[in-house]
C-alpha positions in Angstrom: -21.1 62.2 92.2 -23.4 63.4 89.4 -24.6 60.8 87.0 -25.0 61.4 83.3 -24.4 57.8 82.0 -28.0 57.3 80.9 -31.6 58.5 81.3 -32.6 55.6 83.7 -30.3 56.3 86.6 -33.2 57.5 88.8 -36.4 55.7 89.9 -39.6 57.2 88.5 -41.7 60.3 88.2 -43.5 61.2 91.5 -46.9 60.9 89.8 -46.0 57.4 88.7 -44.8 56.4 92.2 -48.0 57.9 93.7 -50.2 55.8 91.4 -48.3 52.6 92.3 -48.6 53.3 96.0 -52.3 54.2 95.7 -53.1 50.9 94.0 -50.7 48.7 95.9 -53.4 46.8 97.9 -55.5 46.1 94.8 -56.0 42.6 93.6 -56.2 42.0 89.8 -55.7 39.2 87.3 -52.2 38.9 86.0 -50.3 39.2 82.7 -51.7 42.5 81.6 -55.3 41.4 81.5 -56.4 43.9 84.2 -58.4 47.1 84.1 -55.3 49.3 84.6 -53.7 48.0 81.4 -57.0 48.3 79.5 -57.3 52.0 80.6 -53.7 52.7 79.8 -54.1 51.1 76.3 -57.1 53.3 75.7 -55.2 56.4 76.7 -52.4 55.5 74.3 -54.7 54.8 71.4 -56.4 58.1 72.0 -53.0 59.9 72.0 -52.0 58.1 68.8 -55.4 58.8 67.1 -55.4 55.1 66.4 -58.6 53.5 67.7 -58.0 50.2 65.9 -54.4 49.7 67.0 -53.4 47.1 69.5 -51.3 48.1 72.6 -49.2 45.6 74.5 -47.0 46.3 77.6 -43.6 44.6 77.9 -41.0 44.9 80.6 -38.0 46.3 78.7 -36.5 47.5 75.4 -34.5 44.4 74.4 -37.5 42.1 75.1 -39.6 44.5 73.0 -37.3 44.6 70.0 -36.8 40.8 70.0 -40.5 40.2 70.4 -41.7 42.5 67.6 -39.0 41.4 65.2 -39.6 37.7 65.9 -43.3 38.2 65.4 -42.8 40.0 62.0 -40.2 37.8 60.3 -40.2 34.4 58.8 -37.1 32.2 59.6 -35.3 33.1 56.4 -35.7 36.9 56.8 -33.6 39.6 58.4 -34.1 43.2 59.5 -32.5 46.3 57.9 -31.2 49.0 60.3 -28.6 51.7 60.6 -25.1 50.4 61.3 -25.3 52.3 64.6 -28.8 51.0 65.4 -29.4 49.6 68.9 -30.2 46.1 67.8 -26.9 46.0 65.9 -24.5 47.4 68.5 -26.1 47.2 72.0 -28.3 44.2 72.4 -25.7 41.4 72.7 -26.8 39.7 69.5 -30.3 39.3 70.9 -31.9 39.4 67.5 -29.5 36.9 66.0 -30.1 34.7 69.1 -33.8 34.5 68.1 -32.8 33.3 64.6 -32.9 36.5 62.6 -30.0 38.3 61.0 -29.5 42.1 61.5 -28.7 43.6 58.1 -26.9 46.9 58.9 -26.7 49.8 56.4 -24.2 52.7 56.6 -25.7 55.6 58.6 -25.2 59.3 58.5 -25.9 60.9 61.9 -27.5 57.7 63.0 -30.0 57.6 60.2 -30.7 55.6 57.0 -32.7 56.8 54.0 -35.5 55.5 51.9 -33.1 55.3 49.0 -30.8 52.9 51.0 -33.7 50.7 51.8 -34.8 50.6 48.2 -31.2 49.8 47.1 -30.9 47.0 49.7 -34.2 45.5 48.5 -33.2 45.7 44.8 -29.8 44.2 45.6 -31.4 41.2 47.1 -34.0 40.5 44.5 -31.7 41.2 41.6 -29.2 38.6 42.8 -29.7 35.5 40.8 -29.0 33.4 43.9 -31.1 35.4 46.2 -32.7 32.3 47.8 -29.3 31.6 49.3 -29.1 35.0 51.0 -31.1 36.3 54.0 -34.1 38.2 52.7 -34.9 41.7 54.0 -38.3 41.5 55.6 -38.3 44.5 58.0 -36.9 47.9 58.6 -35.9 49.0 62.1 -35.5 52.7 62.9 -35.1 54.6 66.2 -36.7 57.9 67.2 -34.5 59.4 68.5 -31.6 57.6 67.1 -28.6 56.0 68.9 -26.8 59.4 68.6 -29.8 61.5 69.5 -30.8 62.6 66.0 -34.3 62.8 64.6 -36.1 61.5 61.6 -38.2 64.3 60.1 -41.8 63.7 59.0 -40.7 63.9 55.4 -38.0 61.3 55.9 -40.4 59.0 57.7 -43.1 59.4 55.1 -40.6 58.5 52.3 -39.3 55.4 54.2 -42.9 54.3 54.9 -43.7 54.6 51.2 -40.8 52.4 50.2 -41.6 49.8 52.9 -45.2 49.5 51.9 -44.3 49.3 48.2 -41.7 46.6 48.9 -43.8 44.8 51.6 -41.3 45.4 54.3 -42.6 45.8 57.9 -41.6 49.2 59.4 -40.8 49.2 63.1 -39.7 52.2 65.2 -37.8 51.8 68.5 -39.1 54.5 70.8 -37.0 53.9 73.8 -36.3 57.7 73.9 -39.4 58.7 72.0 -40.5 61.1 74.8 -37.4 63.1 74.4 -37.8 63.2 70.6 -41.4 64.5 71.0 -40.3 67.1 73.5 -37.7 68.5 71.1 -38.7 71.7 69.3 -37.1 70.4 66.1 -39.3 67.3 66.0 -42.2 67.5 63.5 -43.3 63.8 64.0 -46.2 63.1 66.3 -47.5 59.9 67.9 -50.3 60.0 65.3 -47.8 60.1 62.5 -46.0 57.1 63.9 -49.3 55.2 64.1 -50.1 56.2 60.5 -46.8 55.5 58.9 -45.4 52.4 60.7 -46.6 48.8 61.3 -45.5 48.9 64.9 -43.6 51.2 67.2 -43.1 51.4 70.9 -43.4 54.1 73.5 -40.4 53.9 75.9 -41.1 54.1 79.6 -37.9 52.9 81.2 -35.9 56.0 80.0 -38.8 58.4 80.1 -39.9 58.4 83.7 -41.1 54.9 84.6 -39.5 52.3 86.8 -39.6 49.9 83.8 -41.8 49.1 80.9 -42.4 49.8 77.2 -45.8 50.0 75.3 -45.9 48.5 71.8 -48.4 50.0 69.4 -49.3 47.6 66.6 -51.2 48.9 63.6 -50.7 46.0 61.1 -53.1 43.1 61.8 -50.6 40.5 60.8 -48.2 41.5 63.6 -50.9 41.1 66.2 -51.6 37.5 65.4 -50.5 35.5 68.4 -48.4 38.4 69.6 -49.0 37.6 73.2 -47.5 34.1 72.6 -44.4 35.9 71.3 -44.3 38.2 74.4 -44.3 35.2 76.7 -41.8 33.2 74.7 -39.3 36.2 74.6 -39.4 37.0 78.3 -41.4 40.2 77.9 -44.6 39.3 79.8 -44.8 40.5 83.4 -46.9 38.3 85.8 -47.9 41.4 87.8 -48.8 43.1 84.5 -50.9 45.7 86.2 -47.7 47.5 87.3 -47.1 48.4 83.7 -50.7 49.5 83.1 -50.6 51.7 86.3 -47.4 53.4 85.2 -48.4 54.1 81.7 -51.8 55.2 82.8 -50.1 57.9 85.0 -47.7 58.8 82.2 -50.5 59.5 79.7 -52.4 61.8 82.0 -52.1 65.5 81.6 -49.4 65.3 78.9 -46.9 64.0 81.5 -45.0 61.8 79.0 -43.8 64.8 76.9 -43.8 67.5 79.5 -41.5 65.5 81.8 -39.1 64.8 79.0 -38.8 68.5 78.2 -36.6 68.7 81.3 -34.0 66.4 79.8 -34.0 68.2 76.5 -33.7 71.6 78.2 -30.7 70.4 80.3 -29.0 68.9 77.3 -29.3 72.3 75.5 -27.6 74.0 78.4 -24.7 71.6 77.9 -24.6 72.2 74.1 -24.6 76.0 74.7 -21.6 75.7 77.0 -19.7 73.4 74.7 -20.2 76.0 71.9 -19.1 78.8 74.3 -15.9 76.9 75.2 -15.2 75.9 71.5 -15.7 72.2 72.3 -16.7 70.3 69.1 -19.4 67.8 69.1 -19.1 64.2 67.7 -22.8 64.1 66.7 -25.3 66.9 66.2 -28.1 65.8 68.5 -31.0 68.1 69.4 -32.4 65.7 72.0 -31.2 64.6 75.5 -27.9 63.1 74.4 -24.8 65.3 74.0 -21.5 64.1 72.5 -18.6 66.4 73.1 -15.0 65.7 72.0 -12.7 66.3 75.0 -9.1 65.8 75.7 -8.2 62.7 77.6 -6.9 64.9 80.5 -10.3 66.7 80.7 -12.1 63.3 80.7 -10.0 62.0 83.5 -10.5 65.2 85.6 -14.3 65.2 85.0 -14.6 61.6 86.1 -13.7 62.6 89.6 -17.2 64.1 90.1 -19.2 63.1 87.1 -20.4 59.8 85.6 -20.6 59.7 81.8 -20.0 57.2 79.0 -17.0 56.9 76.6 -18.4 57.0 73.1 -15.6 56.9 70.5 -11.9 57.2 70.0 -11.0 60.4 68.0 -7.2 60.7 68.1 -4.3 60.2 70.5 -5.3 63.2 72.6 -9.1 63.2 72.2 -12.1 61.0 72.8 -15.8 61.5 72.3 -18.0 61.0 75.3 -21.7 61.0 76.0 -23.6 63.0 78.6 -27.2 61.9 78.8 -29.7 64.1 80.6 -33.3 63.1 81.7 -36.5 64.1 83.3 -34.7 63.7 86.6 -31.5 65.8 85.9 -31.2 68.4 88.6 -30.0 72.0 88.4 -27.3 71.2 90.9 -25.9 68.5 88.6 -25.9 70.8 85.5 -24.3 73.7 87.4 -21.6 71.4 88.8 -20.8 70.1 85.4 -20.8 73.6 83.8 -18.6 74.9 86.6 -16.0 72.1 86.2 -15.9 72.4 82.5 -15.3 76.2 82.7 -12.5 75.6 85.3 -10.8 73.0 83.0 -10.9 75.5 80.1 -9.8 78.4 82.2 -13.0 80.4 81.7 
């Protein structure tokens, strides 16, 4: 079997594993207060051109999203996001379970606009009974989005301007940020994210680490008691140095982005083949997620050798599926998938 379900089906980058093995016998204090975490945080701040930022390491994406959002919002506030946003569709109500409502907005290609955010803010404060309604207090974006699309620098700058004007915290989910940065179409850098957001996170789990995410906080108010929130929301690792060691390796020699280029390159090979075979795409993603619309018979046949995710029902004969490539996708897996697709289409 060849697995395309997600970008965390393999272990970790060899450089990361080597770093873990090399430090296995070391003794350090726990909970991220060790020299490895301090070094990794310094490397990340340097990459972000944000010397005054605060960097925190958490174990996973859901813990990261719930922790940052809980730290930002007061009890009567909610978070605006795309209707397709991860916190709205794939986190089992984790945000609501912490006491904050997700406020979804209609999305086009997985994205929302500054105009929508302004409209939502206006709608709340122009409502005469607004104190009876959940107040927008934050905006959540993903880079790349749930359907693999990208926010441009111009879009992000406009959203940031509205958020600051309306005193809304801006938070970017970077679970797949490495693949976004590795995409030629992306004109947003780590430094741009540090400059334009109040907090964002650098995903490790899907970008070559065994586990872990690094939160970069640039707004001082969010950093107040943030480690208390990490602990309370299950994001604090007792053996915290394991996160620092991994991120330290990831931010050496441009490994974070260079490793993710592999996933982007493999996804482009799939897109080229789908175009060649006249297979339409459900979403126009330039990153490491590809969403072809296939016949149900083709889907059933491909599942004999390939793992992938059902994405959306299209009609009685067709469904959209997702193939997700990664830093670990092999040439053998890509060639096998290309060969099987050509055979199914008689090419």
